[in-house]
Backbone as ProteinMPNN parsed JSONL, in Angstrom:
{"seq_chain_A": "MTVAAPFDPACRRCHRLATFLDEVSRKHPDYFAAPIPSFGDPAAAFLVVGLAPGMHGANRTGRPFTGDHAGLLLYQSIFDAGFSNQPDGLDPADNLMLRNCRITNAVRCLPPSNKPMPEEMRQCNDYLLDELTASQAPRVILALGQIAHQAVLHAYRLRLKDYPFGHGARHALPSGQQLLDSYHCSRYNTQTRRLTPAMFAQVMNEARALVEGDVAPAP", "coords_chain_A": {"N_chain_A": [[-27.99, -6.505, 18.077], [-24.518, -6.624, 17.489], [-22.163, -7.475, 19.944], [-18.946, -6.855, 21.015], [-16.626, -9.466, 21.653], [-14.023, -11.135, 23.38], [-11.757, -13.342, 21.739], [-12.4, -16.815, 21.887], [-10.537, -19.547, 22.374], [-11.47, -22.102, 22.707], [-13.914, -22.249, 21.54], [-17.134, -23.524, 20.68], [-19.457, -22.84, 19.404], [-20.745, -23.246, 16.966], [-22.344, -25.95, 15.846], [-22.05, -27.571, 13.525], [-19.475, -26.85, 12.58], [-17.865, -27.399, 14.824], [-18.259, -30.151, 15.097], [-17.233, -31.018, 12.672], [-14.534, -30.276, 12.953], [-13.837, -32.019, 15.007], [-13.925, -34.424, 13.618], [-11.914, -33.987, 11.725], [-9.718, -33.771, 13.41], [-9.538, -36.362, 14.412], [-8.848, -37.712, 12.096], [-6.533, -36.398, 11.346], [-4.422, -36.3, 13.587], [-2.222, -34.734, 14.221], [-2.811, -32.191, 13.442], [-3.704, -28.745, 14.028], [-6.478, -28.073, 14.209], [-8.642, -26.527, 15.465], [-10.358, -23.55, 16.683], [-8.916, -20.708, 15.114], [-6.514, -18.484, 16.278], [-5.928, -14.906, 15.995], [-3.112, -13.367, 14.321], [-0.183, -11.528, 14.898], [0.593, -8.06, 15.677], [-1.202, -6.891, 18.405], [-1.825, -4.219, 18.692], [-1.761, -3.167, 16.179], [-1.853, -0.92, 13.374], [-2.846, -1.761, 11.009], [-5.064, -4.084, 9.756], [-5.633, -7.24, 8.435], [-8.227, -9.036, 6.997], [-9.263, -12.206, 6.482], [-11.092, -15.01, 5.031], [-11.676, -17.773, 6.101], [-10.045, -20.487, 7.89], [-7.885, -22.69, 5.98], [-8.002, -26.165, 5.064], [-5.474, -27.601, 4.981], [-3.829, -25.589, 5.596], [-3.975, -23.003, 7.704], [-5.631, -24.474, 9.442], [-4.107, -26.692, 9.858], [-1.664, -25.699, 10.809], [-2.2, -23.745, 12.729], [-1.875, -21.017, 12.471], [-2.94, -18.063, 10.856], [-3.255, -18.29, 7.331], [-0.904, -19.698, 7.054], [1.035, -22.093, 5.568], [-0.544, -22.67, 3.367], [-1.587, -22.162, -0.097], [-2.63, -19.581, -0.542], [-1.339, -18.095, 1.381], [1.223, -17.75, 0.385], [1.318, -15.61, -1.514], [0.157, -13.633, 0.097], [1.89, -13.293, 2.387], [4.301, -12.668, 1.128], [3.607, -10.246, -0.102], [2.922, -8.682, 2.106], [5.43, -8.501, 3.285], [6.847, -7.152, 1.218], [5.59, -4.696, 1.351], [6.548, -3.736, 3.666], [5.601, -4.642, 6.118], [6.513, -6.814, 7.578], [9.143, -9.056, 8.742], [10.166, -10.961, 7.046], [9.782, -12.706, 3.876], [8.117, -14.943, 3.753], [5.824, -17.314, 5.218], [5.717, -20.135, 6.251], [5.643, -21.908, 8.328], [4.72, -22.061, 11.77], [6.943, -21.881, 13.41], [8.84, -20.343, 12.179], [9.92, -17.884, 12.786], [8.7, -15.621, 11.778], [7.667, -12.271, 11.956], [5.191, -9.855, 12.29], [4.894, -6.415, 11.482], [3.357, -3.745, 12.803], [1.022, -4.79, 11.877], [-1.711, -7.06, 11.578], [-3.374, -10.199, 11.351], [-6.456, -11.754, 10.729], [-9.457, -13.809, 10.662], [-12.733, -13.911, 9.174], [-14.307, -16.064, 9.88], [-13.443, -18.342, 12.334], [-13.041, -21.09, 12.419], [-12.343, -24.071, 10.537], [-14.382, -24.55, 7.744], [-16.546, -27.056, 6.277], [-15.749, -27.955, 2.94], [-14.684, -25.469, 2.572], [-16.609, -23.501, 2.843], [-18.296, -21.415, 4.734], [-21.398, -21.163, 6.541], [-24.098, -18.727, 6.546], [-25.118, -18.342, 9.19], [-22.984, -19.214, 10.712], [-21.112, -17.303, 10.118], [-22.331, -15.165, 11.416], [-22.258, -16.043, 14.078], [-19.574, -15.855, 14.647], [-19.011, -13.239, 14.446], [-18.768, -11.412, 16.553], [-16.228, -11.792, 17.549], [-14.68, -10.737, 15.512], [-15.544, -8.079, 15.638], [-14.435, -7.388, 18.072], [-11.72, -7.329, 17.386], [-11.764, -5.184, 15.64], [-12.462, -3.034, 17.223], [-10.74, -2.791, 19.344], [-8.752, -1.476, 22.1], [-6.512, -0.305, 20.973], [-7.341, 0.247, 18.171], [-7.324, -0.863, 14.731], [-6.429, 1.346, 12.058], [-6.593, 1.0, 9.371], [-8.166, -1.33, 7.319], [-8.005, -4.322, 5.584], [-9.965, -6.165, 3.506], [-10.138, -9.402, 2.423], [-11.652, -10.514, -0.147], [-15.212, -10.789, -0.885], [-16.846, -11.852, 1.154], [-15.399, -11.475, 3.533], [-15.333, -8.701, 3.467], [-18.095, -8.156, 3.785], [-18.419, -9.202, 6.328], [-17.021, -7.4, 7.95], [-18.622, -5.12, 7.602], [-21.049, -6.06, 8.648], [-20.311, -6.399, 11.303], [-20.213, -3.798, 12.192], [-22.791, -3.116, 11.769], [-23.552, -1.957, 9.313], [-24.992, -0.961, 6.183], [-24.885, -3.075, 3.395], [-25.246, -2.168, 0.788], [-24.401, 0.433, 0.85], [-21.698, 0.339, 0.856], [-20.217, -0.878, -1.476], [-18.596, -3.872, -2.567], [-15.474, -4.174, -4.24], [-12.612, -4.92, -6.137], [-9.811, -3.147, -5.102], [-11.34, -1.087, -4.168], [-12.085, 1.57, -1.852], [-13.247, 2.53, 1.296], [-14.593, 4.881, 3.556], [-15.289, 4.37, 6.843], [-17.878, 4.915, 9.346], [-16.625, 4.796, 11.803], [-14.245, 6.013, 11.44], [-12.249, 4.535, 10.403], [-10.464, 3.145, 7.584], [-11.556, 1.133, 4.995], [-10.301, -1.209, 2.887], [-10.617, -3.069, -0.15], [-9.95, -6.256, -1.603], [-9.658, -8.786, -4.108], [-9.714, -12.151, -2.991], [-6.688, -13.817, -2.125], [-6.603, -16.443, -3.136], [-5.84, -19.763, -4.401], [-7.372, -20.33, -6.691], [-8.097, -17.729, -7.632], [-5.589, -16.584, -8.166], [-4.45, -18.356, -10.016], [-6.207, -18.205, -12.156], [-5.749, -15.686, -12.876], [-7.381, -13.691, -12.053], [-6.676, -12.282, -9.877], [-3.645, -10.742, -9.765], [-0.124, -10.723, -8.827], [0.776, -8.068, -9.109], [-1.592, -6.569, -8.98], [-2.377, -7.135, -6.374], [-0.234, -6.14, -4.95], [-0.538, -3.432, -5.419], [-2.827, -2.775, -3.907], [-1.881, -3.434, -1.357], [0.215, -1.64, -1.101], [-1.206, 0.73, -1.065], [-2.479, 0.44, 1.36], [-0.248, 0.612, 3.058], [0.512, 3.275, 2.535], [-1.714, 4.639, 3.547], [-1.578, 3.922, 6.258], [0.781, 5.198, 6.94], [0.076, 7.782, 6.483], [0.465, 8.975, 4.049], [-1.303, 9.358, 2.01], [-4.471, 10.882, 1.399], [-7.287, 10.007, 3.402], [-10.223, 8.176, 2.334], [-13.127, 10.09, 1.54]], "CA_chain_A": [[-26.743, -5.766, 17.87], [-23.316, -7.371, 17.829], [-21.365, -6.973, 21.055], [-17.6, -7.398, 20.892], [-16.247, -10.477, 22.638], [-12.665, -11.639, 23.158], [-11.692, -14.644, 21.091], [-12.415, -17.993, 22.749], [-9.841, -20.623, 21.647], [-12.199, -23.358, 22.871], [-15.278, -21.986, 21.072], [-17.867, -24.579, 20.007], [-20.788, -22.279, 19.179], [-21.337, -23.748, 15.729], [-22.321, -27.412, 15.943], [-21.511, -28.151, 12.294], [-18.036, -26.634, 12.524], [-17.22, -28.109, 15.929], [-18.297, -31.575, 14.769], [-16.297, -31.234, 11.566], [-13.176, -30.217, 13.502], [-13.617, -33.27, 15.729], [-13.633, -35.442, 12.608], [-10.59, -33.683, 11.156], [-8.722, -34.073, 14.431], [-9.362, -37.818, 14.461], [-8.182, -38.127, 10.865], [-5.208, -35.773, 11.328], [-4.172, -35.985, 14.997], [-1.146, -33.752, 14.372], [-3.287, -30.889, 12.987], [-4.207, -27.828, 15.066], [-7.9, -28.466, 14.216], [-9.351, -25.786, 16.506], [-10.491, -22.145, 16.266], [-7.603, -20.128, 14.832], [-6.322, -17.133, 16.818], [-5.316, -13.907, 15.119], [-1.652, -13.37, 14.335], [0.441, -10.226, 14.694], [0.613, -7.043, 16.723], [-2.557, -6.542, 18.846], [-2.03, -2.773, 18.58], [-1.4, -2.803, 14.803], [-2.698, 0.032, 12.656], [-3.296, -2.418, 9.781], [-5.673, -5.386, 10.007], [-6.032, -8.016, 7.266], [-9.326, -9.936, 7.339], [-9.504, -13.254, 5.511], [-12.385, -15.676, 5.102], [-11.68, -18.857, 7.083], [-8.854, -21.329, 7.759], [-7.865, -23.755, 4.995], [-7.819, -27.497, 5.643], [-4.071, -27.965, 5.171], [-3.098, -24.369, 5.912], [-4.117, -22.584, 9.105], [-6.207, -25.549, 10.246], [-3.019, -27.617, 10.191], [-0.542, -25.058, 11.496], [-2.644, -22.903, 13.831], [-1.595, -19.6, 12.217], [-3.656, -17.674, 9.638], [-2.61, -18.304, 6.017], [0.393, -20.367, 7.121], [1.066, -23.438, 5.039], [-1.392, -22.884, 2.198], [-1.207, -21.407, -1.292], [-2.987, -18.166, -0.392], [-0.346, -17.443, 2.221], [2.438, -17.432, -0.368], [1.195, -14.248, -2.028], [-0.143, -12.697, 1.178], [3.061, -12.967, 3.209], [5.263, -11.974, 0.276], [3.132, -8.875, -0.303], [3.064, -8.006, 3.398], [6.862, -8.19, 3.415], [7.21, -6.13, 0.226], [5.028, -3.414, 1.793], [7.243, -3.319, 4.885], [4.855, -5.001, 7.319], [7.032, -8.01, 8.238], [10.598, -9.21, 8.728], [10.594, -11.947, 6.054], [8.779, -12.801, 2.811], [7.292, -16.147, 3.741], [5.301, -17.779, 6.5], [5.356, -21.511, 5.952], [5.558, -22.708, 9.542], [4.657, -21.171, 12.938], [8.247, -21.789, 14.072], [9.786, -19.767, 11.222], [10.363, -16.566, 13.269], [8.011, -14.517, 11.1], [7.091, -11.241, 12.818], [4.49, -8.794, 11.588], [5.189, -5.084, 11.99], [2.198, -2.86, 12.719], [0.07, -5.533, 11.041], [-2.355, -8.182, 12.25], [-4.184, -10.985, 10.424], [-7.527, -12.521, 11.358], [-10.424, -14.355, 9.71], [-14.138, -13.669, 9.476], [-14.721, -17.29, 10.556], [-12.206, -18.843, 12.944], [-12.938, -22.545, 12.298], [-12.391, -24.655, 9.2], [-15.712, -24.998, 7.327], [-16.545, -28.073, 5.223], [-15.668, -27.458, 1.558], [-14.25, -24.064, 2.631], [-17.789, -22.647, 2.669], [-19.059, -21.194, 5.969], [-22.798, -20.805, 6.382], [-24.38, -17.382, 7.078], [-25.258, -18.356, 10.644], [-21.636, -19.357, 11.269], [-20.52, -15.969, 10.008], [-22.907, -14.333, 12.477], [-21.791, -16.531, 15.37], [-18.167, -15.482, 14.825], [-18.856, -11.823, 14.141], [-18.369, -10.609, 17.707], [-14.773, -11.872, 17.664], [-14.158, -9.76, 14.564], [-15.8, -6.749, 16.18], [-13.432, -7.152, 19.118], [-10.487, -6.943, 16.702], [-11.96, -3.88, 14.994], [-12.727, -1.968, 18.191], [-9.831, -2.913, 20.482], [-8.296, -0.185, 22.624], [-5.644, 0.206, 19.911], [-8.043, -0.252, 16.992], [-6.648, -0.612, 13.456], [-6.912, 2.482, 11.265], [-6.771, 0.531, 7.999], [-8.628, -2.716, 7.29], [-8.009, -4.909, 4.247], [-10.852, -7.317, 3.409], [-9.771, -10.296, 1.331], [-12.847, -11.129, -0.696], [-16.495, -10.158, -0.574], [-17.408, -12.315, 2.427], [-14.682, -10.743, 4.587], [-15.85, -7.334, 3.373], [-19.42, -8.129, 4.393], [-18.284, -9.473, 7.762], [-16.643, -6.131, 8.585], [-19.796, -4.251, 7.609], [-22.029, -6.623, 9.592], [-19.832, -6.146, 12.667], [-20.567, -2.417, 12.495], [-24.207, -2.933, 11.419], [-23.622, -1.049, 8.183], [-25.721, -1.52, 5.054], [-23.965, -3.521, 2.353], [-25.398, -1.38, -0.441], [-23.709, 1.713, 0.991], [-20.254, 0.102, 0.775], [-20.115, -2.0, -2.418], [-17.295, -4.514, -2.695], [-14.814, -4.171, -5.541], [-11.163, -4.957, -5.953], [-9.203, -1.819, -5.102], [-12.244, -0.078, -3.615], [-11.724, 2.083, -0.524], [-14.424, 3.095, 1.948], [-14.45, 5.506, 4.869], [-16.311, 3.882, 7.754], [-18.249, 5.897, 10.368], [-15.675, 4.69, 12.915], [-13.021, 6.724, 11.082], [-11.334, 3.581, 9.783], [-10.496, 2.987, 6.14], [-11.739, -0.251, 4.571], [-9.835, -1.518, 1.54], [-11.077, -4.352, -0.664], [-9.16, -6.975, -2.597], [-10.012, -10.172, -4.347], [-8.98, -13.054, -2.104], [-5.46, -14.343, -2.739], [-6.765, -17.892, -3.203], [-5.223, -20.424, -5.548], [-8.229, -20.149, -7.868], [-8.006, -16.358, -8.147], [-4.258, -16.292, -8.711], [-4.196, -19.183, -11.196], [-7.037, -17.7, -13.251], [-5.286, -14.302, -13.09], [-8.343, -12.693, -11.559], [-5.828, -11.477, -9.004], [-2.229, -10.896, -10.081], [0.734, -10.126, -7.804], [0.818, -6.611, -9.268], [-2.857, -6.036, -8.464], [-2.378, -7.256, -4.921], [0.781, -5.211, -4.442], [-1.085, -2.071, -5.468], [-3.699, -2.605, -2.744], [-1.052, -3.479, -0.16], [0.959, -0.38, -1.029], [-2.152, 1.762, -0.643], [-2.636, 0.258, 2.802], [0.949, 1.183, 3.683], [0.447, 4.731, 2.429], [-2.737, 5.101, 4.484], [-1.04, 3.769, 7.607], [1.824, 6.197, 7.144], [-0.471, 9.111, 6.285], [0.981, 9.541, 2.795], [-2.43, 9.66, 1.119], [-5.656, 11.318, 2.137], [-8.293, 8.963, 3.54], [-11.425, 8.329, 1.524], [-14.1, 10.972, 2.208]], "C_chain_A": [[-25.553, -6.604, 18.319], [-22.562, -6.69, 18.958], [-20.002, -7.644, 20.965], [-17.315, -8.395, 22.007], [-14.829, -10.931, 22.355], [-12.7, -13.045, 22.582], [-11.613, -15.779, 22.111], [-11.749, -19.144, 21.993], [-10.517, -21.977, 21.778], [-13.64, -23.242, 22.365], [-15.868, -23.2, 20.339], [-19.3, -24.118, 19.724], [-21.499, -22.936, 17.996], [-21.222, -25.276, 15.699], [-21.685, -28.043, 14.702], [-19.994, -28.033, 12.253], [-17.312, -27.402, 13.62], [-17.168, -29.61, 15.646], [-17.308, -31.905, 13.66], [-14.854, -31.205, 12.064], [-12.849, -31.471, 14.312], [-13.235, -34.386, 14.75], [-12.24, -35.237, 12.013], [-9.488, -34.052, 12.139], [-8.479, -35.576, 14.549], [-8.586, -38.318, 13.243], [-6.747, -37.615, 10.803], [-4.842, -35.367, 12.757], [-3.059, -34.971, 15.233], [-1.564, -32.358, 13.91], [-3.753, -30.059, 14.186], [-5.697, -28.077, 15.289], [-8.69, -27.844, 15.361], [-9.561, -24.361, 15.983], [-9.117, -21.48, 16.178], [-7.493, -18.72, 15.427], [-5.758, -16.187, 15.766], [-3.804, -13.943, 15.287], [-1.15, -11.95, 14.093], [0.29, -9.313, 15.9], [-0.816, -6.68, 17.147], [-2.865, -5.055, 18.723], [-1.728, -2.277, 17.169], [-2.385, -1.793, 14.213], [-3.347, -0.605, 11.431], [-3.794, -3.815, 10.105], [-6.091, -6.018, 8.687], [-7.098, -9.014, 7.708], [-9.524, -10.929, 6.198], [-10.868, -13.882, 5.707], [-12.421, -16.699, 6.243], [-10.417, -19.685, 6.903], [-9.004, -22.354, 6.635], [-7.534, -25.09, 5.656], [-6.354, -27.801, 5.966], [-3.182, -26.739, 5.381], [-3.226, -24.057, 7.384], [-4.714, -23.677, 9.983], [-5.15, -26.571, 10.66], [-1.998, -26.971, 11.111], [-0.945, -24.225, 12.706], [-2.352, -21.438, 13.662], [-2.238, -19.199, 10.902], [-2.762, -17.674, 8.402], [-1.247, -19.002, 6.002], [0.285, -21.793, 6.611], [0.152, -23.688, 3.866], [-1.001, -21.937, 1.067], [-1.494, -19.914, -1.136], [-1.947, -17.409, 0.422], [0.919, -17.066, 1.485], [2.405, -15.987, -0.856], [0.967, -13.255, -0.894], [1.119, -12.31, 1.934], [4.169, -12.305, 2.395], [4.877, -10.505, 0.116], [3.214, -8.067, 0.983], [4.517, -7.592, 3.621], [7.269, -7.065, 2.469], [6.71, -4.751, 0.631], [5.632, -2.945, 3.118], [6.547, -3.673, 6.177], [5.378, -6.254, 8.023], [8.541, -8.099, 8.068], [11.092, -10.218, 7.702], [9.455, -12.203, 5.073], [7.933, -14.056, 2.8], [6.876, -16.518, 5.155], [4.788, -19.191, 6.351], [5.109, -22.361, 7.19], [5.53, -21.775, 10.744], [5.986, -20.996, 13.66], [9.291, -21.09, 13.202], [10.272, -18.364, 11.6], [9.77, -15.388, 12.495], [7.43, -13.565, 12.137], [6.415, -10.189, 11.948], [4.758, -7.466, 12.273], [4.006, -4.161, 11.74], [1.1, -3.469, 11.85], [-0.469, -6.715, 11.843], [-3.252, -8.883, 11.234], [-5.222, -11.778, 11.212], [-8.422, -13.08, 10.267], [-11.839, -14.027, 10.151], [-14.739, -14.854, 10.223], [-13.462, -17.981, 11.059], [-12.003, -20.343, 12.785], [-13.022, -22.976, 10.837], [-13.812, -25.077, 8.845], [-15.609, -26.114, 6.287], [-16.576, -27.432, 3.839], [-15.281, -25.981, 1.491], [-15.405, -23.089, 2.474], [-18.536, -22.504, 3.991], [-20.494, -20.808, 5.655], [-23.053, -19.426, 6.999], [-24.483, -17.348, 8.599], [-23.898, -18.488, 11.323], [-20.867, -18.046, 11.179], [-21.019, -15.077, 11.15], [-22.38, -14.758, 13.853], [-20.368, -16.062, 15.673], [-17.953, -13.966, 14.762], [-18.42, -10.979, 15.331], [-16.867, -10.689, 17.961], [-14.115, -10.869, 16.707], [-14.367, -8.346, 15.082], [-14.8, -6.406, 17.282], [-12.102, -6.717, 18.513], [-10.596, -5.516, 16.151], [-12.032, -2.736, 15.99], [-11.852, -2.074, 19.437], [-9.349, -1.537, 20.922], [-7.323, 0.489, 21.666], [-6.203, -0.302, 18.58], [-7.264, 0.044, 15.719], [-7.258, 0.585, 12.733], [-7.247, 2.07, 9.837], [-7.105, -0.961, 8.044], [-8.623, -3.185, 5.84], [-8.87, -6.166, 4.274], [-10.464, -8.138, 2.189], [-11.011, -11.049, 0.864], [-14.129, -10.511, -0.172], [-17.054, -10.598, 0.775], [-16.715, -11.632, 3.595], [-15.148, -9.294, 4.633], [-17.204, -7.218, 4.072], [-19.347, -8.368, 5.897], [-17.903, -8.21, 8.524], [-17.855, -5.216, 8.681], [-20.854, -4.754, 8.59], [-21.606, -6.344, 11.037], [-20.233, -4.747, 13.123], [-22.032, -2.101, 12.204], [-24.374, -1.868, 10.336], [-24.313, -1.731, 7.011], [-24.756, -1.862, 3.932], [-24.053, -2.635, 1.11], [-24.687, -0.038, -0.361], [-22.194, 1.578, 0.831], [-20.018, -1.076, -0.169], [-18.689, -2.545, -2.515], [-16.77, -4.387, -4.118], [-13.314, -4.179, -5.332], [-10.581, -3.548, -6.092], [-10.103, -0.731, -4.547], [-11.774, 0.33, -2.219], [-12.927, 2.812, 0.051], [-14.035, 3.725, 3.278], [-15.601, 5.025, 5.743], [-16.658, 4.948, 8.787], [-17.308, 5.899, 11.561], [-14.412, 5.514, 12.685], [-11.984, 5.815, 10.438], [-11.518, 3.552, 8.269], [-10.584, 1.504, 5.815], [-11.31, -0.382, 3.119], [-10.341, -2.89, 1.139], [-10.07, -4.94, -1.641], [-9.824, -8.301, -2.878], [-9.166, -11.042, -3.409], [-7.778, -13.642, -2.849], [-5.472, -15.868, -2.768], [-6.055, -18.453, -4.429], [-6.045, -20.203, -6.815], [-8.056, -18.761, -8.466], [-6.646, -16.053, -8.757], [-3.98, -17.113, -9.965], [-5.018, -18.746, -12.396], [-6.681, -16.261, -13.612], [-6.358, -13.276, -12.769], [-7.632, -11.735, -10.611], [-4.382, -11.771, -9.355], [-1.4, -10.32, -8.935], [0.785, -8.606, -7.89], [-0.448, -5.955, -8.732], [-2.862, -6.045, -6.938], [-1.377, -6.289, -4.302], [0.254, -3.782, -4.43], [-1.985, -1.798, -4.257], [-2.875, -2.564, -1.463], [-0.254, -2.177, 0.009], [0.047, 0.783, -0.641], [-2.4, 1.667, 0.859], [-1.452, 0.858, 3.546], [0.907, 2.707, 3.657], [-0.584, 5.316, 3.385], [-2.243, 5.016, 5.925], [-0.037, 4.871, 7.902], [1.334, 7.625, 6.934], [0.001, 9.783, 5.017], [-0.102, 9.846, 1.787], [-3.604, 10.073, 1.974], [-6.645, 10.178, 2.253], [-9.49, 9.225, 2.631], [-12.423, 9.204, 2.263], [-15.326, 10.191, 2.683]], "O_chain_A": [[-25.575, -7.214, 19.387], [-22.349, -5.478, 18.933], [-19.916, -8.866, 20.85], [-17.712, -8.195, 23.155], [-14.463, -11.096, 21.191], [-13.583, -13.838, 22.91], [-10.852, -15.707, 23.076], [-12.343, -19.673, 21.052], [-10.181, -22.907, 21.045], [-14.491, -24.054, 22.728], [-15.212, -23.819, 19.501], [-20.239, -24.91, 19.796], [-22.711, -23.152, 18.031], [-20.128, -25.82, 15.546], [-20.868, -28.955, 14.824], [-19.302, -28.998, 11.929], [-16.26, -27.991, 13.374], [-16.162, -30.265, 15.92], [-16.632, -32.933, 13.698], [-14.038, -32.024, 11.64], [-11.708, -31.934, 14.302], [-12.34, -35.186, 15.021], [-11.487, -36.191, 11.823], [-8.448, -34.581, 11.748], [-7.348, -36.012, 14.761], [-7.77, -39.234, 13.349], [-5.856, -38.289, 10.285], [-4.948, -34.19, 13.099], [-2.956, -34.408, 16.323], [-0.76, -31.428, 13.974], [-4.143, -30.601, 15.22], [-6.133, -28.27, 16.424], [-9.333, -28.553, 16.135], [-9.002, -24.001, 14.948], [-8.267, -21.663, 17.05], [-8.306, -17.854, 15.105], [-5.182, -16.623, 14.769], [-3.285, -14.479, 16.267], [-1.631, -11.255, 13.197], [-0.088, -9.742, 16.99], [-1.581, -6.199, 16.312], [-4.031, -4.666, 18.656], [-1.466, -1.089, 16.979], [-3.579, -1.811, 14.512], [-4.294, -0.051, 10.874], [-3.059, -4.635, 10.655], [-6.819, -5.405, 7.907], [-6.902, -9.752, 8.674], [-9.902, -10.55, 5.09], [-11.702, -13.365, 6.451], [-13.123, -16.502, 7.235], [-9.773, -19.595, 5.857], [-10.107, -22.831, 6.366], [-6.863, -25.131, 6.687], [-6.029, -28.208, 7.081], [-1.955, -26.831, 5.35], [-2.659, -24.754, 8.225], [-4.344, -23.797, 11.15], [-5.286, -27.233, 11.689], [-1.521, -27.588, 12.063], [-0.138, -24.015, 13.612], [-2.55, -20.664, 14.599], [-2.1, -19.921, 9.914], [-1.658, -17.131, 8.42], [-0.515, -18.894, 5.018], [-0.466, -22.603, 7.155], [0.069, -24.823, 3.396], [-0.19, -21.029, 1.251], [-0.691, -19.079, -1.552], [-1.701, -16.227, 0.184], [1.628, -16.153, 1.91], [3.351, -15.23, -0.638], [1.518, -12.154, -0.916], [1.394, -11.123, 2.106], [4.901, -11.465, 2.919], [5.734, -9.625, 0.191], [3.545, -6.882, 0.946], [4.8, -6.486, 4.082], [7.959, -6.129, 2.875], [7.332, -3.743, 0.294], [5.271, -1.886, 3.629], [6.843, -3.094, 7.223], [4.752, -6.72, 8.975], [9.141, -7.31, 7.338], [12.299, -10.338, 7.492], [8.293, -11.949, 5.391], [7.1, -14.219, 1.909], [7.484, -16.1, 6.141], [3.581, -19.427, 6.327], [4.454, -23.401, 7.121], [6.252, -20.778, 10.748], [6.142, -20.058, 14.442], [10.49, -21.221, 13.448], [10.967, -17.722, 10.811], [10.295, -14.277, 12.559], [6.777, -13.998, 13.086], [7.003, -9.695, 10.986], [4.841, -7.398, 13.499], [3.695, -3.836, 10.594], [0.35, -2.759, 11.18], [0.231, -7.289, 12.677], [-3.823, -8.237, 10.357], [-4.908, -12.395, 12.23], [-8.179, -12.854, 9.082], [-12.116, -13.883, 11.342], [-15.585, -14.673, 11.099], [-12.517, -18.185, 10.296], [-10.892, -20.83, 12.998], [-13.68, -22.336, 10.017], [-14.404, -25.882, 9.563], [-14.67, -26.118, 5.491], [-17.33, -26.49, 3.596], [-15.519, -25.319, 0.481], [-15.203, -21.963, 2.018], [-19.331, -23.376, 4.341], [-20.769, -20.198, 4.622], [-22.308, -19.0, 7.881], [-23.982, -16.417, 9.229], [-23.688, -17.929, 12.399], [-20.069, -17.721, 12.059], [-20.249, -14.34, 11.767], [-22.089, -13.908, 14.694], [-20.005, -15.893, 16.837], [-16.848, -13.476, 14.996], [-17.775, -9.946, 15.154], [-16.287, -9.761, 18.526], [-13.118, -10.234, 17.051], [-13.473, -7.506, 14.979], [-14.373, -5.257, 17.402], [-11.428, -5.841, 19.056], [-9.636, -4.746, 16.195], [-11.704, -1.597, 15.656], [-12.188, -1.506, 20.476], [-9.517, -0.552, 20.203], [-7.308, 1.715, 21.555], [-5.612, -1.173, 17.942], [-6.61, 1.083, 15.623], [-8.468, 0.804, 12.794], [-8.072, 2.698, 9.174], [-6.429, -1.747, 8.708], [-9.178, -2.517, 4.968], [-8.55, -7.124, 4.977], [-10.461, -7.637, 1.065], [-11.367, -12.091, 1.416], [-14.138, -9.809, 0.839], [-17.676, -9.796, 1.472], [-17.377, -11.246, 4.559], [-15.336, -8.729, 5.71], [-17.43, -6.295, 4.854], [-20.13, -7.796, 6.655], [-18.404, -7.973, 9.623], [-18.093, -4.604, 9.722], [-21.483, -3.957, 9.285], [-22.451, -6.083, 11.893], [-20.554, -4.534, 14.292], [-22.47, -0.963, 12.369], [-25.233, -0.992, 10.438], [-24.226, -2.95, 6.864], [-23.911, -1.048, 3.558], [-23.042, -2.383, 0.456], [-24.398, 0.57, -1.391], [-21.489, 2.577, 0.688], [-19.657, -2.162, 0.284], [-17.716, -1.791, -2.542], [-17.531, -4.481, -5.082], [-12.807, -3.506, -4.434], [-10.831, -2.854, -7.077], [-9.691, 0.426, -4.459], [-11.151, -0.453, -1.503], [-13.554, 3.62, -0.633], [-13.241, 3.164, 4.033], [-16.765, 5.251, 5.414], [-15.825, 5.805, 9.083], [-17.205, 6.905, 12.262], [-13.607, 5.7, 13.598], [-10.946, 6.29, 9.976], [-12.581, 3.887, 7.748], [-9.78, 0.708, 6.301], [-11.882, 0.251, 2.231], [-10.481, -3.776, 1.982], [-9.424, -4.219, -2.403], [-10.474, -8.88, -2.007], [-8.033, -10.691, -3.083], [-7.848, -13.925, -4.045], [-4.466, -16.507, -2.459], [-5.716, -17.726, -5.363], [-5.495, -19.924, -7.88], [-7.886, -18.626, -9.678], [-6.559, -15.341, -9.758], [-3.338, -16.616, -10.891], [-4.578, -18.9, -13.535], [-7.247, -15.69, -14.543], [-6.253, -12.117, -13.171], [-7.942, -10.545, -10.551], [-3.936, -12.914, -9.257], [-1.907, -9.518, -8.151], [0.832, -7.927, -6.864], [-0.383, -4.9, -8.101], [-3.296, -5.087, -6.298], [-1.641, -5.693, -3.257], [0.57, -3.01, -3.525], [-1.917, -0.726, -3.656], [-3.141, -1.748, -0.58], [-0.078, -1.685, 1.124], [0.482, 1.715, 0.035], [-2.517, 2.682, 1.545], [-1.634, 1.54, 4.555], [1.232, 3.355, 4.652], [-0.355, 6.374, 3.972], [-2.465, 5.931, 6.718], [-0.018, 5.415, 9.007], [2.076, 8.577, 7.175], [-0.047, 11.008, 4.9], [0.156, 10.531, 0.797], [-3.722, 9.667, 3.131], [-6.833, 9.438, 1.286], [-9.733, 10.358, 2.215], [-12.562, 9.086, 3.481], [-16.242, 10.772, 3.263]]}, "name": "protein", "num_of_chains": 1, "seq": "MTVAAPFDPACRRCHRLATFLDEVSRKHPDYFAAPIPSFGDPAAAFLVVGLAPGMHGANRTGRPFTGDHAGLLLYQSIFDAGFSNQPDGLDPADNLMLRNCRITNAVRCLPPSNKPMPEEMRQCNDYLLDELTASQAPRVILALGQIAHQAVLHAYRLRLKDYPFGHGARHALPSGQQLLDSYHCSRYNTQTRRLTPAMFAQVMNEARALVEGDVAPAP"}
């Protein structure tokens, strides 16, 4: 059973990831190249769960989705839904503030080829559980992609078949939290139009409505 654990910024549980970060740090000495902390209000009602840091995004800047293509749509949509003070998050020194919103990743370290292994997902899962079950736990969770969706379910030891992933799907968890699903806002998904800004805005607006109590939670 997964037991929640506070995030360890010096974590080296996964040999493959720790070794890879050492290599990246030698090649890019100005990069953050370490486990990425969550960003935003620790007591937020809305938690966004991504997959893992990108090489030249969060792995470079030290802030989730900051500096990569996926962050362009994510931070714009967060702003449009009223969860931040500005529509972009290109640099950690840009004064971006999230409002009642927090962003984390299922895996905190950059994986080679952007593909974490199942064991690495499991090793990081207690950090996610800590985010999900904090004293001021989020009421609404947005999973960006199927792997983030599965990571949330694994943290709670829920069966995947009982909560199928689908863009725009909404699930009521036994914890009382609402889990929303979206395709990941990756460059591939947006360029192929698998995920459009309008599709993403619809999910983000549903999250806002749930946070504000404007719509009934999923049964």
